[in-house]
C-alpha positions as CSV (number, residue, x, y, z in Angstrom):
1,M,180.0,43.9,149.4
2,I,180.4,47.4,150.6
3,T,177.5,49.7,149.6
4,A,177.5,53.5,149.7
5,D,174.4,55.5,150.4
6,F,173.5,59.1,150.5
7,T,172.5,60.7,153.8
8,P,170.4,63.7,154.5
9,N,173.7,65.6,154.9
10,P,175.3,66.1,151.5
11,N,178.7,66.1,153.1
12,A,178.3,62.6,154.5
13,R,178.1,59.1,153.0
14,K,177.1,55.9,154.8
15,F,179.1,52.9,153.8
16,T,177.4,49.6,154.9
17,V,180.0,46.9,155.5
18,G,177.7,44.0,156.4
19,Q,179.3,43.1,159.7
20,P,179.8,44.7,163.1
21,V,182.3,47.6,163.3
22,D,183.7,49.1,166.5
23,G,181.8,52.0,168.0
24,P,180.1,54.1,168.2
25,V,183.2,56.2,167.8
26,T,184.1,59.3,165.8
27,Y,187.6,60.1,164.4
28,I,188.4,63.6,163.2
29,A,191.0,64.6,160.6
30,G,194.1,65.9,162.2
31,S,193.7,64.0,165.4
32,D,195.9,61.0,166.4
33,T,194.4,57.6,166.3
34,D,195.9,54.1,166.5
35,D,192.9,52.6,164.6
36,P,194.3,51.6,161.2
37,L,191.0,51.8,159.4
38,A,190.2,55.3,160.6
39,R,193.8,56.3,159.9
40,A,193.5,55.0,156.3
41,L,190.1,56.7,155.7
42,L,191.3,60.0,157.2
43,S,194.3,59.9,154.9
44,V,192.0,60.3,151.8
45,S,192.2,63.8,150.6
46,G,189.0,65.7,151.6
47,V,187.9,63.4,154.4
48,A,187.0,65.4,157.5
49,S,185.7,62.7,159.9
50,V,184.8,59.0,160.2
51,F,182.0,57.7,162.4
52,M,181.7,53.9,163.0
53,T,178.8,52.1,164.6
54,A,176.6,49.0,164.1
55,D,177.4,47.7,160.6
56,F,178.3,50.9,158.9
57,V,180.9,53.6,158.6
58,T,179.9,57.2,157.8
59,V,182.5,59.3,156.1
60,S,182.1,63.1,156.1
61,K,184.0,65.3,153.7
62,S,185.4,68.8,154.1
63,A,183.9,71.7,152.1
64,D,186.5,71.2,149.4
65,G,186.3,67.4,149.4
66,D,185.1,65.7,146.2
67,W,182.9,62.6,146.4
68,T,184.1,61.4,143.0
69,V,187.6,61.1,144.6
70,I,186.6,60.1,148.1
71,E,183.9,57.4,147.5
72,P,185.9,55.0,145.4
73,Q,188.9,55.3,147.7
74,A,186.7,54.7,150.8
75,I,185.1,51.7,149.2
76,A,188.6,50.3,148.4
77,I,189.8,50.8,151.9
78,L,186.7,49.3,153.5
79,T,186.7,46.4,151.1
80,A,190.3,45.6,151.9
81,H,189.6,45.8,155.6
82,Y,186.3,43.9,155.8
83,E,186.4,41.5,152.9
84,S,190.0,40.3,153.1
């Protein structure tokens, strides 16, 4: 089960996936990546960057990003990737 947690940064959410992820690595919106998970998360409107390490993924939003839009989409993407 993917869980989302607040971080000290209001523009970032920590999504714990319960298994090892690649990393530590950071992906920035607008940059090319061949990582399908990062590409999917970065395609969500308002996502600025994705950081992967240990057993979690941190998603950071842009100033105009909306967590009510981003969080459910991120959970769906992470669930499909890690629980399928």
